[in-house]
Structure formats: structure tokens, C-alpha cells
C-alpha positions as protocol buffer text, in pm:
chain_id: "A"
residue {
  index: 1
  type: MET
  ca { x: 12491 y: -10057 z: 2419 }
}
residue {
  index: 2
  type: GLY
  ca { x: 12776 y: -9896 z: 2284 }
}
residue {
  index: 3
  type: LEU
  ca { x: 12909 y: -9551 z: 2179 }
}
residue {
  index: 4
  type: LEU
  ca { x: 12736 y: -9616 z: 1835 }
}
residue {
  index: 5
  type: SER
  ca { x: 12380 y: -9644 z: 1973 }
}
residue {
  index: 6
  type: PRO
  ca { x: 12226 y: -9324 z: 1964 }
}
residue {
  index: 7
  type: PHE
  ca { x: 11932 y: -9244 z: 2237 }
}
residue {
  index: 8
  type: GLY
  ca { x: 11948 y: -9604 z: 2377 }
}
residue {
  index: 9
  type: VAL
  ca { x: 11805 y: -9791 z: 2019 }
}
residue {
  index: 10
  type: ASN
  ca { x: 12031 y: -10076 z: 1983 }
}
residue {
  index: 11
  type: TYR
  ca { x: 12057 y: -10268 z: 1626 }
}
residue {
  index: 12
  type: ILE
  ca { x: 11789 y: -10561 z: 1630 }
}
residue {
  index: 13
  type: GLY
  ca { x: 11813 y: -10671 z: 1251 }
}
residue {
  index: 14
  type: PRO
  ca { x: 11968 y: -10981 z: 1143 }
}
residue {
  index: 15
  type: CYS
  ca { x: 12352 y: -11022 z: 1159 }
}
residue {
  index: 16
  type: ASP
  ca { x: 12422 y: -10993 z: 731 }
}
residue {
  index: 17
  type: THR
  ca { x: 12213 y: -10657 z: 701 }
}
residue {
  index: 18
  type: TYR
  ca { x: 12411 y: -10419 z: 590 }
}
residue {
  index: 19
  type: LEU
  ca { x: 12405 y: -10023 z: 617 }
}
residue {
  index: 20
  type: PRO
  ca { x: 12421 y: -9845 z: 256 }
}
residue {
  index: 21
  type: ARG
  ca { x: 12661 y: -9582 z: 231 }
}
residue {
  index: 22
  type: PRO
  ca { x: 12843 y: -9374 z: -53 }
}
residue {
  index: 23
  type: GLY
  ca { x: 13186 y: -9635 z: -163 }
}
residue {
  index: 24
  type: CYS
  ca { x: 13466 y: -9444 z: -360 }
}
residue {
  index: 25
  type: LYS
  ca { x: 13390 y: -9214 z: -701 }
}
residue {
  index: 26
  type: GLN
  ca { x: 13028 y: -9201 z: -603 }
}
residue {
  index: 27
  type: PHE
  ca { x: 12773 y: -8936 z: -576 }
}
residue {
  index: 28
  type: HIS
  ca { x: 12548 y: -8869 z: -271 }
}
residue {
  index: 29
  type: VAL
  ca { x: 12241 y: -8615 z: -367 }
}
residue {
  index: 30
  type: ASN
  ca { x: 11941 y: -8511 z: -225 }
}
residue {
  index: 31
  type: VAL
  ca { x: 11677 y: -8232 z: -153 }
}
residue {
  index: 32
  type: LYS
  ca { x: 11560 y: -8145 z: 209 }
}
residue {
  index: 33
  type: GLY
  ca { x: 11209 y: -7934 z: 245 }
}
residue {
  index: 34
  type: TRP
  ca { x: 11194 y: -7814 z: 553 }
}
residue {
  index: 35
  type: ARG
  ca { x: 10888 y: -7649 z: 754 }
}
residue {
  index: 36
  type: ALA
  ca { x: 11056 y: -7425 z: 948 }
}
residue {
  index: 37
  type: LYS
  ca { x: 10972 y: -7169 z: 1222 }
}
residue {
  index: 38
  type: LEU
  ca { x: 11109 y: -6851 z: 1278 }
}
residue {
  index: 39
  type: ASN
  ca { x: 11194 y: -6809 z: 1651 }
}
residue {
  index: 40
  type: ALA
  ca { x: 11273 y: -6531 z: 1900 }
}
residue {
  index: 41
  type: SER
  ca { x: 11485 y: -6319 z: 1659 }
}
residue {
  index: 42
  type: THR
  ca { x: 11628 y: -5972 z: 1656 }
}
residue {
  index: 43
  type: MET
  ca { x: 11823 y: -5739 z: 1465 }
}
residue {
  index: 44
  type: LEU
  ca { x: 11998 y: -5405 z: 1459 }
}
residue {
  index: 45
  type: TRP
  ca { x: 12182 y: -5208 z: 1273 }
}
residue {
  index: 46
  type: GLY
  ca { x: 12353 y: -4860 z: 1287 }
}
residue {
  index: 47
  type: THR
  ca { x: 12267 y: -4576 z: 1543 }
}
residue {
  index: 48
  type: THR
  ca { x: 11968 y: -4320 z: 1579 }
}
residue {
  index: 49
  type: PHE
  ca { x: 12071 y: -3980 z: 1376 }
}
residue {
  index: 50
  type: ILE
  ca { x: 12239 y: -3840 z: 1714 }
}
residue {
  index: 51
  type: GLY
  ca { x: 12438 y: -4130 z: 1747 }
}
residue {
  index: 52
  type: THR
  ca { x: 12294 y: -4316 z: 2038 }
}
residue {
  index: 53
  type: GLU
  ca { x: 12205 y: -4662 z: 2024 }
}
residue {
  index: 54
  type: GLY
  ca { x: 11945 y: -4794 z: 1758 }
}
residue {
  index: 55
  type: THR
  ca { x: 11654 y: -5001 z: 1791 }
}
residue {
  index: 56
  type: GLU
  ca { x: 11701 y: -5394 z: 1819 }
}
residue {
  index: 57
  type: LEU
  ca { x: 11411 y: -5521 z: 1618 }
}
residue {
  index: 58
  type: ASP
  ca { x: 11178 y: -5789 z: 1694 }
}
residue {
  index: 59
  type: LEU
  ca { x: 11122 y: -6050 z: 1364 }
}
residue {
  index: 60
  type: HIS
  ca { x: 10804 y: -6109 z: 1456 }
}
residue {
  index: 61
  type: ASP
  ca { x: 10652 y: -5802 z: 1656 }
}
residue {
  index: 62
  type: THR
  ca { x: 10839 y: -5536 z: 1470 }
}
residue {
  index: 63
  type: LEU
  ca { x: 10890 y: -5582 z: 1132 }
}
residue {
  index: 64
  type: GLY
  ca { x: 10600 y: -5911 z: 1124 }
}
residue {
  index: 65
  type: LEU
  ca { x: 10779 y: -6135 z: 960 }
}
residue {
  index: 66
  type: ARG
  ca { x: 10563 y: -6481 z: 979 }
}
residue {
  index: 67
  type: ARG
  ca { x: 10625 y: -6754 z: 1218 }
}
residue {
  index: 68
  type: TYR
  ca { x: 10607 y: -7038 z: 950 }
}
residue {
  index: 69
  type: GLU
  ca { x: 10769 y: -7077 z: 574 }
}
residue {
  index: 70
  type: CYS
  ca { x: 10872 y: -7382 z: 324 }
}
residue {
  index: 71
  type: ARG
  ca { x: 11192 y: -7398 z: 282 }
}
residue {
  index: 72
  type: TYR
  ca { x: 11459 y: -7618 z: 71 }
}
residue {
  index: 73
  type: GLU
  ca { x: 11810 y: -7710 z: 76 }
}
residue {
  index: 74
  type: VAL
  ca { x: 12026 y: -7911 z: -193 }
}
residue {
  index: 75
  type: GLU
  ca { x: 12333 y: -8074 z: -85 }
}
residue {
  index: 76
  type: ALA
  ca { x: 12603 y: -8296 z: -309 }
}
residue {
  index: 77
  type: ARG
  ca { x: 12891 y: -8513 z: -224 }
}
residue {
  index: 78
  type: TYR
  ca { x: 13129 y: -8657 z: -380 }
}
residue {
  index: 79
  type: ASN
  ca { x: 13336 y: -8969 z: -247 }
}
residue {
  index: 80
  type: ILE
  ca { x: 13669 y: -8895 z: -387 }
}
residue {
  index: 81
  type: ARG
  ca { x: 13834 y: -9184 z: -160 }
}
residue {
  index: 82
  type: GLU
  ca { x: 13620 y: -9477 z: 46 }
}
residue {
  index: 83
  type: ASN
  ca { x: 13636 y: -9260 z: 355 }
}
residue {
  index: 84
  type: TRP
  ca { x: 13681 y: -8941 z: 233 }
}
residue {
  index: 85
  type: GLY
  ca { x: 13466 y: -8709 z: 49 }
}
residue {
  index: 86
  type: LEU
  ca { x: 13396 y: -8346 z: -76 }
}
residue {
  index: 87
  type: GLN
  ca { x: 13056 y: -8171 z: 24 }
}
residue {
  index: 88
  type: PHE
  ca { x: 12816 y: -7867 z: -83 }
}
residue {
  index: 89
  type: SER
  ca { x: 12488 y: -7750 z: 10 }
}
residue {
  index: 90
  type: PHE
  ca { x: 12278 y: -7458 z: -80 }
}
residue {
  index: 91
  type: MET
  ca { x: 11985 y: -7312 z: 133 }
}
residue {
  index: 92
  type: PRO
  ca { x: 11792 y: -6983 z: 44 }
}
residue {
  index: 93
  type: ILE
  ca { x: 11581 y: -6882 z: 332 }
}
residue {
  index: 94
  type: ASN
  ca { x: 11333 y: -6564 z: 176 }
}
residue {
  index: 95
  type: TYR
  ca { x: 11069 y: -6379 z: 353 }
}
residue {
  index: 96
  type: ARG
  ca { x: 10832 y: -6094 z: 222 }
}
residue {
  index: 97
  type: ASP
  ca { x: 10554 y: -5934 z: 468 }
}
residue {
  index: 98
  type: ASN
  ca { x: 10370 y: -5607 z: 536 }
}
residue {
  index: 99
  type: HIS
  ca { x: 10319 y: -5506 z: 815 }
}
residue {
  index: 100
  type: VAL
  ca { x: 10153 y: -5212 z: 1004 }
}
residue {
  index: 101
  type: PRO
  ca { x: 10426 y: -5146 z: 1377 }
}
residue {
  index: 102
  type: ALA
  ca { x: 10242 y: -5030 z: 1684 }
}
residue {
  index: 103
  type: ASN
  ca { x: 10585 y: -4828 z: 1779 }
}
residue {
  index: 104
  type: GLY
  ca { x: 10818 y: -4624 z: 1566 }
}
residue {
  index: 105
  type: PHE
  ca { x: 11217 y: -4767 z: 1561 }
}
residue {
  index: 106
  type: TYR
  ca { x: 11541 y: -4678 z: 1424 }
}
residue {
  index: 107
  type: PHE
  ca { x: 11728 y: -4861 z: 1099 }
}
residue {
  index: 108
  type: GLY
  ca { x: 12037 y: -4777 z: 964 }
}
residue {
  index: 109
  type: HIS
  ca { x: 11982 y: -4447 z: 1111 }
}
residue {
  index: 110
  type: ALA
  ca { x: 11652 y: -4348 z: 969 }
}
residue {
  index: 111
  type: PHE
  ca { x: 11313 y: -4341 z: 1199 }
}
residue {
  index: 112
  type: TYR
  ca { x: 11039 y: -4537 z: 1072 }
}
residue {
  index: 113
  type: PRO
  ca { x: 10711 y: -4423 z: 1275 }
}
residue {
  index: 114
  type: ALA
  ca { x: 10423 y: -4605 z: 1413 }
}
residue {
  index: 115
  type: ALA
  ca { x: 10136 y: -4670 z: 1192 }
}
residue {
  index: 116
  type: LEU
  ca { x: 10316 y: -4657 z: 886 }
}
residue {
  index: 117
  type: PRO
  ca { x: 10275 y: -4972 z: 677 }
}
residue {
  index: 118
  type: ILE
  ca { x: 10603 y: -5082 z: 578 }
}
residue {
  index: 119
  type: LEU
  ca { x: 10733 y: -5405 z: 377 }
}
residue {
  index: 120
  type: THR
  ca { x: 11011 y: -5644 z: 507 }
}
residue {
  index: 121
  type: LYS
  ca { x: 11241 y: -5830 z: 307 }
}
residue {
  index: 122
  type: TRP
  ca { x: 11454 y: -6076 z: 421 }
}
residue {
  index: 123
  type: ASP
  ca { x: 11716 y: -6267 z: 190 }
}
residue {
  index: 124
  type: ARG
  ca { x: 11978 y: -6539 z: 358 }
}
residue {
  index: 125
  type: TYR
  ca { x: 12181 y: -6767 z: 141 }
}
residue {
  index: 126
  type: ILE
  ca { x: 12353 y: -6996 z: 308 }
}
residue {
  index: 127
  type: TYR
  ca { x: 12639 y: -7197 z: 71 }
}
residue {
  index: 128
  type: ARG
  ca { x: 12821 y: -7465 z: 273 }
}
residue {
  index: 129
  type: TYR
  ca { x: 13165 y: -7642 z: 153 }
}
residue {
  index: 130
  type: ASN
  ca { x: 13287 y: -7928 z: 375 }
}
residue {
  index: 131
  type: LEU
  ca { x: 13551 y: -8193 z: 359 }
}
residue {
  index: 132
  type: VAL
  ca { x: 13390 y: -8513 z: 506 }
}
residue {
  index: 133
  type: TYR
  ca { x: 13579 y: -8808 z: 684 }
}
residue {
  index: 134
  type: ASP
  ca { x: 13401 y: -9090 z: 826 }
}
residue {
  index: 135
  type: TRP
  ca { x: 13630 y: -9223 z: 1134 }
}
residue {
  index: 136
  type: HIS
  ca { x: 13434 y: -9488 z: 1159 }
}
residue {
  index: 137
  type: ARG
  ca { x: 13270 y: -9770 z: 918 }
}
residue {
  index: 138
  type: SER
  ca { x: 13109 y: -10073 z: 1003 }
}
residue {
  index: 139
  type: LYS
  ca { x: 12825 y: -10305 z: 859 }
}
residue {
  index: 140
  type: THR
  ca { x: 12588 y: -10154 z: 1103 }
}
residue {
  index: 141
  type: SER
  ca { x: 12671 y: -9796 z: 1141 }
}
residue {
  index: 142
  type: VAL
  ca { x: 12889 y: -9522 z: 991 }
}
residue {
  index: 143
  type: SER
  ca { x: 13027 y: -9196 z: 1195 }
}
residue {
  index: 144
  type: SER
  ca { x: 13173 y: -8910 z: 1048 }
}
residue {
  index: 145
  type: ILE
  ca { x: 13355 y: -8514 z: 1113 }
}
residue {
  index: 146
  type: PHE
  ca { x: 13360 y: -8265 z: 908 }
}
residue {
  index: 147
  type: LEU
  ca { x: 13507 y: -7936 z: 821 }
}
residue {
  index: 148
  type: GLY
  ca { x: 13480 y: -7685 z: 606 }
}
residue {
  index: 149
  type: SER
  ca { x: 13296 y: -7315 z: 508 }
}
residue {
  index: 150
  type: ASN
  ca { x: 12971 y: -7167 z: 525 }
}
residue {
  index: 151
  type: ILE
  ca { x: 12927 y: -6857 z: 334 }
}
residue {
  index: 152
  type: TYR
  ca { x: 12639 y: -6642 z: 420 }
}
residue {
  index: 153
  type: ASP
  ca { x: 12483 y: -6366 z: 142 }
}
residue {
  index: 154
  type: ASP
  ca { x: 12238 y: -6190 z: 394 }
}
residue {
  index: 155
  type: LYS
  ca { x: 12082 y: -5868 z: 299 }
}
residue {
  index: 156
  type: LEU
  ca { x: 11734 y: -5720 z: 501 }
}
residue {
  index: 157
  type: SER
  ca { x: 11502 y: -5437 z: 367 }
}
residue {
  index: 158
  type: ILE
  ca { x: 11259 y: -5176 z: 490 }
}
residue {
  index: 159
  type: SER
  ca { x: 11074 y: -4972 z: 324 }
}
residue {
  index: 160
  type: ASN
  ca { x: 10726 y: -4704 z: 351 }
}
residue {
  index: 161
  type: VAL
  ca { x: 10606 y: -4431 z: 152 }
}
residue {
  index: 162
  type: ILE
  ca { x: 10893 y: -4184 z: 251 }
}
residue {
  index: 163
  type: GLN
  ca { x: 11216 y: -4425 z: 258 }
}
residue {
  index: 164
  type: SER
  ca { x: 11352 y: -4759 z: 217 }
}
residue {
  index: 165
  type: ARG
  ca { x: 11701 y: -4886 z: 410 }
}
residue {
  index: 166
  type: SER
  ca { x: 11890 y: -5224 z: 308 }
}
residue {
  index: 167
  type: ARG
  ca { x: 12197 y: -5377 z: 480 }
}
residue {
  index: 168
  type: SER
  ca { x: 12330 y: -5623 z: 292 }
}
residue {
  index: 169
  type: GLN
  ca { x: 12616 y: -5784 z: 387 }
}
residue {
  index: 170
  type: GLY
  ca { x: 12846 y: -6129 z: 300 }
}
residue {
  index: 171
  type: PHE
  ca { x: 13035 y: -6335 z: 569 }
}
residue {
  index: 172
  type: ALA
  ca { x: 13239 y: -6681 z: 581 }
}
residue {
  index: 173
  type: LEU
  ca { x: 13232 y: -6897 z: 887 }
}
residue {
  index: 174
  type: VAL
  ca { x: 13437 y: -7180 z: 983 }
}
residue {
  index: 175
  type: SER
  ca { x: 13219 y: -7503 z: 1050 }
}
residue {
  index: 176
  type: ALA
  ca { x: 13305 y: -7787 z: 1205 }
}
residue {
  index: 177
  type: GLY
  ca { x: 13100 y: -8114 z: 1290 }
}
residue {
  index: 178
  type: GLY
  ca { x: 13006 y: -8482 z: 1323 }
}
residue {
  index: 179
  type: SER
  ca { x: 12727 y: -8756 z: 1219 }
}
residue {
  index: 180
  type: ILE
  ca { x: 12627 y: -9100 z: 1309 }
}
residue {
  index: 181
  type: GLU
  ca { x: 12445 y: -9335 z: 1108 }
}
residue {
  index: 182
  type: ARG
  ca { x: 12283 y: -9639 z: 1210 }
}
residue {
  index: 183
  type: ILE
  ca { x: 12085 y: -9955 z: 1173 }
}
residue {
  index: 184
  type: ILE
  ca { x: 11740 y: -9981 z: 1356 }
}
residue {
  index: 185
  type: ARG
  ca { x: 11619 y: -10294 z: 1173 }
}
residue {
  index: 186
  type: PRO
  ca { x: 11547 y: -10414 z: 807 }
}
residue {
  index: 187
  type: VAL
  ca { x: 11236 y: -10355 z: 618 }
}
residue {
  index: 188
  type: LYS
  ca { x: 11167 y: -10611 z: 383 }
}
residue {
  index: 189
  type: ARG
  ca { x: 11437 y: -10490 z: 88 }
}
residue {
  index: 190
  type: ALA
  ca { x: 11499 y: -10179 z: 279 }
}
residue {
  index: 191
  type: THR
  ca { x: 11683 y: -10073 z: 585 }
}
residue {
  index: 192
  type: ALA
  ca { x: 11589 y: -9846 z: 853 }
}
residue {
  index: 193
  type: SER
  ca { x: 11847 y: -9648 z: 1029 }
}
residue {
  index: 194
  type: MET
  ca { x: 11884 y: -9323 z: 1264 }
}
residue {
  index: 195
  type: LYS
  ca { x: 12084 y: -9052 z: 1154 }
}
residue {
  index: 196
  type: CYS
  ca { x: 12191 y: -8738 z: 1399 }
}
residue {
  index: 197
  type: GLN
  ca { x: 12410 y: -8438 z: 1272 }
}
residue {
  index: 198
  type: ALA
  ca { x: 12559 y: -8141 z: 1466 }
}
residue {
  index: 199
  type: SER
  ca { x: 12805 y: -7859 z: 1361 }
}
residue {
  index: 200
  type: ILE
  ca { x: 12943 y: -7552 z: 1552 }
}
residue {
  index: 201
  type: GLN
  ca { x: 12987 y: -7221 z: 1319 }
}
residue {
  index: 202
  type: PHE
  ca { x: 13190 y: -6891 z: 1429 }
}
residue {
  index: 203
  type: LEU
  ca { x: 13414 y: -6639 z: 1331 }
}
residue {
  index: 204
  type: ASN
  ca { x: 13424 y: -6253 z: 1239 }
}
residue {
  index: 205
  type: SER
  ca { x: 13195 y: -6212 z: 1589 }
}
residue {
  index: 206
  type: TYR
  ca { x: 12940 y: -6453 z: 1490 }
}
residue {
  index: 207
  type: LEU
  ca { x: 12844 y: -6806 z: 1709 }
}
residue {
  index: 208
  type: GLY
  ca { x: 12584 y: -7045 z: 1608 }
}
residue {
  index: 209
  type: TRP
  ca { x: 12519 y: -7448 z: 1561 }
}
residue {
  index: 210
  type: ASP
  ca { x: 12296 y: -7615 z: 1335 }
}
residue {
  index: 211
  type: GLY
  ca { x: 12157 y: -8009 z: 1445 }
}
residue {
  index: 212
  type: TYR
  ca { x: 11964 y: -8285 z: 1305 }
}
residue {
  index: 213
  type: ALA
  ca { x: 11771 y: -8594 z: 1399 }
}
residue {
  index: 214
  type: ALA
  ca { x: 11599 y: -8843 z: 1157 }
}
residue {
  index: 215
  type: TRP
  ca { x: 11482 y: -9206 z: 1080 }
}
residue {
  index: 216
  type: ARG
  ca { x: 11583 y: -9273 z: 716 }
}
residue {
  index: 217
  type: VAL
  ca { x: 11443 y: -9554 z: 490 }
}
residue {
  index: 218
  type: ALA
  ca { x: 11701 y: -9671 z: 277 }
}
residue {
  index: 219
  type: VAL
  ca { x: 11603 y: -9875 z: -89 }
}
residue {
  index: 220
  type: PRO
  ca { x: 11902 y: -10094 z: -288 }
}
residue {
  index: 221
  type: MET
  ca { x: 11932 y: -10083 z: -613 }
}
residue {
  index: 222
  type: GLU
  ca { x: 12148 y: -10235 z: -889 }
}
residue {
  index: 223
  type: CYS
  ca { x: 12509 y: -10182 z: -930 }
}
residue {
  index: 224
  type: GLY
  ca { x: 12576 y: -10045 z: -546 }
}
residue {
  index: 225
  type: ARG
  ca { x: 12302 y: -9723 z: -612 }
}
residue {
  index: 226
  type: TYR
  ca { x: 12015 y: -9691 z: -370 }
}
residue {
  index: 227
  type: GLY
  ca { x: 11769 y: -9421 z: -319 }
}
residue {
  index: 228
  type: TYR
  ca { x: 11607 y: -9292 z: 9 }
}
residue {
  index: 229
  type: LEU
  ca { x: 11339 y: -9118 z: 242 }
}
residue {
  index: 230
  type: GLU
  ca { x: 11427 y: -8978 z: 542 }
}
residue {
  index: 231
  type: ALA
  ca { x: 11198 y: -8774 z: 816 }
}
residue {
  index: 232
  type: GLY
  ca { x: 11319 y: -8545 z: 1123 }
}
residue {
  index: 233
  type: TRP
  ca { x: 11395 y: -8219 z: 1284 }
}
residue {
  index: 234
  type: ARG
  ca { x: 11638 y: -7965 z: 1213 }
}
residue {
  index: 235
  type: TRP
  ca { x: 11765 y: -7620 z: 1424 }
}
residue {
  index: 236
  type: ILE
  ca { x: 11926 y: -7398 z: 1331 }
}
residue {
  index: 237
  type: VAL
  ca { x: 12105 y: -7043 z: 1538 }
}
residue {
  index: 238
  type: LEU
  ca { x: 12317 y: -6797 z: 1475 }
}
residue {
  index: 239
  type: GLU
  ca { x: 12398 y: -6503 z: 1707 }
}
residue {
  index: 240
  type: ARG
  ca { x: 12572 y: -6190 z: 1679 }
}
residue {
  index: 241
  type: ASP
  ca { x: 12617 y: -5917 z: 1926 }
}
residue {
  index: 242
  type: GLU
  ca { x: 12762 y: -5581 z: 1855 }
}
residue {
  index: 243
  type: PRO
  ca { x: 12685 y: -5194 z: 1939 }
}
residue {
  index: 244
  type: SER
  ca { x: 12553 y: -5139 z: 1656 }
}
residue {
  index: 245
  type: ASN
  ca { x: 12514 y: -5456 z: 1481 }
}
residue {
  index: 246
  type: ILE
  ca { x: 12290 y: -5708 z: 1634 }
}
residue {
  index: 247
  type: ASP
  ca { x: 12217 y: -5988 z: 1445 }
}
residue {
  index: 248
  type: LYS
  ca { x: 12016 y: -6292 z: 1618 }
}
residue {
  index: 249
  type: THR
  ca { x: 11848 y: -6561 z: 1426 }
}
residue {
  index: 250
  type: SER
  ca { x: 11650 y: -6909 z: 1558 }
}
residue {
  index: 251
  type: LEU
  ca { x: 11446 y: -7153 z: 1327 }
}
residue {
  index: 252
  type: ASP
  ca { x: 11336 y: -7510 z: 1375 }
}
residue {
  index: 253
  type: GLY
  ca { x: 11122 y: -7749 z: 1250 }
}
residue {
  index: 254
  type: PHE
  ca { x: 10995 y: -8059 z: 1058 }
}
residue {
  index: 255
  type: THR
  ca { x: 11219 y: -8142 z: 765 }
}
residue {
  index: 256
  type: ALA
  ca { x: 11189 y: -8443 z: 472 }
}
residue {
  index: 257
  type: THR
  ca { x: 11445 y: -8562 z: 243 }
}
residue {
  index: 258
  type: ALA
  ca { x: 11453 y: -8794 z: -99 }
}
residue {
  index: 259
  type: GLY
  ca { x: 11847 y: -8852 z: -149 }
}
residue {
  index: 260
  type: LEU
  ca { x: 12020 y: -9081 z: -437 }
}
residue {
  index: 261
  type: VAL
  ca { x: 12334 y: -9232 z: -413 }
}
residue {
  index: 262
  type: PHE
  ca { x: 12518 y: -9372 z: -742 }
}
């Protein structure tokens, strides 16, 4: 069992089995469907009207956002060289929920009383740009490292019949990480493999990570093209903790992917 055998799973296919991967000047596109679970997450913005610390709002208990929501992500990569690629992805996170708070709270210097219905809107758009380098390529495995930037466009709005407040912010984080994919076994004309990927994001008082593990079945097509289906689990955590600006979010859940290399 070597370095490129994740979780102790060894390659057991025939010696002529080849792991499909993008070649030079090829495009790689995929669409991910994600049933995301919003875990314990809190936000705080501003102070009370007398300048004391505001309320750290629980996105479930205080604001009433649902736990499960289906999300998607679109990803594209272009290989400028055999082992160098430019990658872009876009993921929208959108919640709209009505709720009756059991306790009063502060948001953006404004007080929201208990028992008065509120409408919460949370929109977070994530744009990822990466330069990818495949530092290891063999017949049965590929391992990559990447470096780039994650750009966030984030807006949280809370309104009732009296007032409405919105915290809107945009920020960019540095992202660095790596991935590994290895053949598990051939399946008739297809190839089954396992892929694991993880990255860390930081800057502007933020720190977070993004992890992904999945099984993939790739089907070869003519002229070096192939398509694949993937199923696995994903985790996203991002935190910022400042006296009047707290942003702690955590999501995870099952994900399914359909992709094409051409």
C-alpha cells in the first residue's frame, strides 16, 4: 500500500487499465448537485443602540433557516499544458424562510422584538479561481495541488413589519489545497476510481476549509473524450470572529456529479 492508496484501498484492476484524465488543451466541465445540511452556524453584526455587544444569531434557532437545502455548483477547467490547468467554479447558496423568534435580538443596531414574525434572506455566491498542477500522473493515479482565490458575495437580510436591515459584504480569500484520484477497479468498459480533495481558505480574518471525498465511474468516448458520474460527501466550514462582526458557517452533505472531458 503506497502513498497514493487512500484509506488503504489498493488498486486491483489489470495492468493495462488506464485512469482517464484531461489532456493538453482539453476542457473538463461538471455540475454538482449537493443536498447540504446547515450545521450549527451563527452570525453577529453591529452593536446594540447603546454600543454594547450585539446578539450572536443562530441561523436555525433565532432566524429560522431550514437545515436541509439542495444546492448546485458548476465547475470548468482548461488544461493549458499536459499537467497545468486553469479552473473556475461557481456555487450559489440561497435561503428564504419565515420565522417567529422566541426572544428579541439585535441586528445592525436595530432591535427585533420576540413574537413578531420575521423574513430572513441569506444569499452567498462563491466564485473560485485556481491554477492547478498535476505533480503526479501515472496509469492508475493522479495527484494535484492548486492555488488561487475564492471570491464571496454575501448578503443577510432580516425584515419584519416595522423595519428591515441588511448586511452586505464582499471579500476575497486565498485558497490552497490538493487532490488525489486512484483507480479501484475496471467495470466492463468503465473505470471505477476514488477521489479525495481538500483545501484551506484564509485572509481578512477568515479561516475555513473545504473537503470532498467521492467514488467515480468514468466511461471512455472516442477521440480522448470521456464522461463520468460521481457520488460522495462534501464539507464546507468558514469562520470569522471579530467583536462586532461574527460569521461562522458550516455545511455538509451528500453530493452527486456529472462531468465531461472533451
